[in-house]
C-alpha positions as CSV (number, residue, x, y, z in Angstrom):
1,M,-106.2,150.9,-150.2
2,S,-109.2,150.5,-148.1
3,L,-109.1,149.5,-144.3
4,F,-111.2,146.4,-145.3
5,Q,-108.9,145.2,-147.9
6,L,-105.9,145.8,-145.7
7,I,-107.3,143.9,-142.8
8,L,-108.4,141.1,-145.3
9,V,-105.0,140.8,-146.9
10,A,-103.4,140.7,-143.3
11,L,-105.8,138.0,-142.0
12,I,-105.3,135.8,-145.2
13,Q,-101.5,136.1,-145.0
14,G,-101.7,135.2,-141.1
15,L,-104.1,132.6,-141.3
16,T,-102.5,130.7,-144.2
17,E,-98.6,131.3,-143.7
18,F,-98.3,128.4,-141.4
19,L,-100.9,126.2,-142.6
20,P,-100.1,123.9,-145.6
21,V,-102.5,125.6,-147.9
22,S,-100.2,128.3,-149.5
23,S,-100.4,132.1,-148.3
24,S,-98.7,133.2,-151.5
25,G,-101.3,131.4,-153.7
26,H,-104.2,132.9,-151.7
27,L,-102.9,136.5,-151.9
28,I,-102.3,136.3,-155.6
29,L,-105.8,134.8,-155.9
30,L,-107.4,137.7,-154.1
31,P,-107.1,140.4,-156.7
32,S,-107.5,137.7,-159.5
33,L,-110.8,136.6,-158.3
34,T,-112.1,139.8,-156.8
35,G,-111.0,142.5,-158.9
36,M,-109.3,144.2,-155.9
37,E,-106.1,146.2,-156.5
38,D,-103.0,144.3,-155.8
39,Q,-101.8,145.1,-152.2
40,G,-98.2,146.0,-153.3
41,Q,-94.8,144.7,-151.9
42,A,-94.8,147.0,-148.9
43,I,-98.0,145.4,-147.6
44,D,-96.4,142.0,-148.5
45,V,-93.4,142.9,-146.5
46,A,-95.5,143.9,-143.6
47,V,-97.6,140.9,-143.2
48,H,-94.5,138.9,-143.6
49,I,-93.0,140.8,-140.6
50,G,-96.3,140.1,-138.6
51,T,-96.1,136.1,-139.2
52,L,-92.3,136.3,-138.5
53,F,-92.9,137.6,-135.1
54,A,-95.8,135.2,-134.5
55,V,-93.6,132.1,-135.3
56,I,-90.6,133.5,-133.2
57,I,-92.8,134.1,-130.1
58,Y,-94.5,130.6,-130.6
59,F,-91.3,128.9,-130.8
60,W,-89.3,131.2,-128.7
61,A,-87.5,128.3,-126.7
62,D,-86.2,126.7,-129.8
63,V,-85.4,130.2,-131.4
64,R,-83.2,131.2,-128.2
65,I,-81.4,128.0,-128.3
66,A,-80.6,128.7,-132.0
67,I,-79.6,132.2,-131.5
68,G,-77.4,131.1,-128.6
69,G,-75.6,128.6,-130.9
70,I,-74.7,131.3,-133.6
71,G,-71.6,132.2,-131.7
72,R,-70.3,128.8,-131.5
73,L,-71.0,128.2,-135.1
74,A,-69.2,131.4,-136.1
75,K,-66.2,129.9,-134.3
76,G,-66.4,126.9,-136.3
77,R,-67.9,124.8,-133.6
78,V,-70.8,122.5,-133.7
79,D,-70.7,121.1,-130.4
80,T,-73.9,122.3,-128.9
81,Q,-77.7,121.8,-129.7
82,G,-78.0,125.6,-130.5
83,A,-75.0,125.5,-133.0
84,R,-76.3,122.3,-134.7
85,L,-79.8,123.8,-134.9
86,A,-78.5,127.1,-136.4
87,L,-76.2,125.2,-138.8
88,Y,-79.2,123.1,-140.1
89,L,-81.5,126.1,-140.4
90,G,-78.8,127.9,-142.6
91,I,-78.4,124.8,-144.7
92,A,-82.0,124.3,-145.1
93,T,-82.3,128.1,-146.2
94,I,-79.6,128.0,-148.9
95,P,-81.8,126.3,-151.8
96,V,-84.8,128.7,-151.2
97,I,-82.3,131.7,-151.4
98,I,-80.6,130.3,-154.7
99,F,-83.8,129.5,-156.4
100,G,-85.4,132.7,-155.3
101,L,-82.6,134.7,-156.7
102,I,-82.8,132.7,-160.1
103,L,-86.5,133.3,-160.3
104,K,-86.3,137.1,-159.5
105,L,-83.3,137.7,-161.9
106,T,-84.8,136.1,-164.8
107,G,-88.3,137.2,-164.2
108,M,-89.8,134.1,-163.9
109,D,-91.6,134.9,-160.7
110,A,-93.9,137.1,-162.5
111,M,-94.9,134.4,-164.8
112,L,-95.9,132.0,-162.0
113,R,-98.8,133.9,-160.9
114,S,-101.9,132.5,-162.9
115,V,-104.9,131.0,-161.6
116,A,-104.4,127.9,-163.5
117,L,-101.0,127.2,-162.3
118,I,-102.2,127.9,-158.6
119,G,-105.1,125.4,-159.2
120,W,-102.8,122.7,-160.4
121,T,-100.1,123.2,-157.5
122,M,-103.0,123.1,-155.1
123,L,-104.4,119.9,-156.2
124,I,-101.1,118.1,-157.0
125,F,-99.1,119.2,-153.7
126,G,-102.1,118.5,-151.8
127,L,-102.1,114.9,-152.9
128,V,-98.4,115.0,-152.3
129,L,-98.9,116.0,-148.7
130,Y,-101.6,113.3,-148.3
131,W,-99.4,110.6,-149.6
132,T,-96.5,111.6,-147.5
133,D,-98.5,111.9,-144.4
134,Q,-100.1,108.6,-144.7
135,R,-97.2,106.8,-145.7
136,G,-94.5,108.4,-143.5
137,A,-93.0,106.8,-140.5
138,T,-93.1,108.5,-137.3
139,A,-89.8,107.3,-135.7
140,K,-88.0,110.6,-135.9
141,T,-88.3,113.5,-133.6
142,A,-86.9,117.2,-134.0
143,P,-83.7,116.4,-132.0
144,D,-82.9,113.9,-134.7
145,W,-82.7,116.6,-137.4
146,S,-79.4,116.1,-139.5
147,T,-77.3,118.0,-142.2
148,K,-78.8,115.5,-144.8
149,D,-82.4,116.0,-143.8
150,A,-82.0,119.6,-143.5
151,L,-80.7,120.0,-147.1
152,I,-83.6,117.6,-148.3
153,M,-86.1,119.7,-146.7
154,G,-84.6,123.0,-148.0
155,L,-85.0,121.5,-151.3
156,W,-88.7,120.9,-150.8
157,Q,-88.9,124.4,-149.6
158,A,-87.4,125.8,-152.6
159,I,-89.9,124.1,-154.7
160,A,-92.8,125.9,-152.7
161,L,-91.5,129.1,-154.4
162,I,-93.9,128.2,-157.2
163,P,-97.2,129.8,-156.0
164,G,-100.0,127.3,-154.6
165,T,-97.4,124.7,-153.5
166,S,-97.2,126.0,-149.7
167,R,-93.9,126.4,-148.1
168,S,-95.2,124.8,-144.9
169,G,-97.0,122.1,-147.0
170,A,-93.9,121.2,-148.9
171,T,-91.4,121.0,-146.1
172,I,-93.9,119.1,-143.9
173,S,-94.2,116.6,-146.8
174,G,-90.5,116.3,-147.1
175,A,-90.2,115.8,-143.2
176,R,-93.0,113.1,-143.2
177,Q,-91.3,111.5,-146.1
178,L,-88.0,111.4,-144.1
179,G,-89.8,109.8,-141.1
180,Y,-90.6,112.6,-138.7
181,A,-93.7,112.5,-136.7
182,R,-96.4,115.0,-137.5
183,E,-95.8,117.5,-134.8
184,D,-92.1,117.6,-135.1
185,A,-92.4,117.8,-138.9
186,A,-94.5,120.9,-138.3
187,K,-92.1,122.3,-136.0
188,L,-89.2,121.9,-138.2
189,S,-91.1,123.6,-141.0
190,M,-92.1,126.4,-138.8
191,L,-88.5,127.1,-137.6
192,M,-87.2,126.8,-141.2
193,S,-89.6,129.5,-142.1
194,I,-87.8,132.2,-139.9
195,P,-84.6,132.6,-141.9
196,T,-86.9,132.2,-145.0
197,I,-89.2,134.9,-144.2
198,I,-86.3,137.2,-143.1
199,A,-84.5,136.7,-146.5
200,S,-87.5,137.2,-148.6
201,G,-88.6,140.3,-146.5
202,A,-85.1,141.9,-146.9
203,V,-85.2,141.4,-150.8
204,L,-88.8,142.9,-151.0
205,G,-87.9,145.6,-148.4
206,L,-85.0,146.9,-150.7
207,D,-87.6,147.2,-153.5
208,V,-90.1,149.4,-151.5
209,I,-87.9,151.7,-149.4
210,S,-87.8,154.4,-152.0
211,T,-91.7,154.3,-152.1
212,A,-92.1,154.7,-148.4
213,N,-94.4,157.4,-147.0
214,M,-96.3,158.1,-143.8
215,Q,-99.7,156.6,-145.1
216,L,-97.8,153.5,-146.2
217,A,-96.2,153.2,-142.9
218,K,-99.5,153.4,-141.2
219,D,-101.0,150.8,-143.5
220,S,-98.1,148.6,-143.0
221,L,-98.2,148.6,-139.3
222,I,-102.0,148.0,-139.3
223,A,-101.4,144.9,-141.6
224,A,-98.5,143.8,-139.8
225,V,-100.4,143.7,-136.2
226,F,-103.5,141.8,-137.8
227,A,-101.3,139.4,-139.7
228,F,-99.3,138.5,-136.5
229,V,-102.6,137.8,-134.3
230,A,-104.0,135.7,-137.2
231,A,-100.8,133.7,-137.7
232,L,-100.3,133.1,-133.9
233,L,-104.0,131.8,-133.6
234,A,-103.5,129.7,-136.7
235,L,-100.2,128.3,-135.5
236,S,-101.4,127.5,-132.1
237,L,-104.6,125.6,-133.4
238,M,-102.7,123.6,-136.0
239,M,-100.0,122.5,-133.6
240,R,-102.7,121.5,-130.9
241,L,-104.9,119.7,-133.5
242,L,-101.8,117.7,-134.7
243,K,-101.8,115.7,-131.3
244,S,-105.0,114.0,-132.6
245,V,-105.7,115.0,-136.1
246,S,-103.6,114.2,-139.4
247,F,-103.0,116.7,-142.3
248,T,-106.1,115.4,-144.1
249,P,-108.4,118.3,-143.4
250,Y,-105.9,120.7,-145.2
251,V,-105.6,118.2,-148.0
252,I,-109.3,118.1,-148.6
253,Y,-109.4,122.0,-148.8
254,R,-106.6,122.0,-151.3
255,I,-108.3,119.4,-153.5
256,F,-111.6,121.2,-153.5
257,L,-109.9,124.8,-154.0
258,G,-107.6,123.4,-156.8
259,I,-110.5,121.8,-158.7
260,G,-112.6,125.0,-158.3
261,L,-109.7,127.2,-159.5
262,L,-109.0,124.9,-162.6
263,I,-112.8,125.1,-163.5
264,F,-112.7,128.9,-163.2
265,A,-109.4,129.1,-165.3
266,Y,-110.5,126.9,-168.1
267,S,-114.2,127.8,-168.2
């Protein structure tokens, strides 16, 4: 793989992982629309690691609290903020693990990579994001997160395994429907991404261990670094913009991209 494509893949993953526009959809579209070779699972793992470090650093204060609560949770005690946060993140991750394993074991994950499907999911779930964002209340904040809300948002996250849906877009839609303010919806969505990325990275990592070599290791390091920088910038920008802007700009982008992909797929 050329250095240009390596950096391009990393930037696409980094810029789109936390924006509600679907990173997986964009990565699938890259070889489909440009004729470039598929980047392979090793690079997928690398760019996911890069984005993982970005979200951990950005939300380190909350991550530290959750890590501190794991010990209490292991003892069966949910009596601290950290223990509750760790519990809710675990609950929110269960649906995506179950559905992800079903898709992988049945081979359906390979079937959900068509341009037409991504076009439809871009369009439909873009409209869903707009509807929930415009109609959702803003009474709840991140500290109001509950077991029920974590499970509901976890189910939204599982739906996002369909390429083009967007993990962040789906979970933000779920949070806005539940009444969380925009910034808090985005924050919960980003925190939910941490165990999800770890789980998906572990599964992909097991598949590529046997094919690892020095060149692949170097390519993976480059991809991880560029994905980290791009993800941190995109995350910082989105969280700042949400103080004064809705999710409508992302919806507009999704609608235009979805329509364009459908025209391309059916022409």
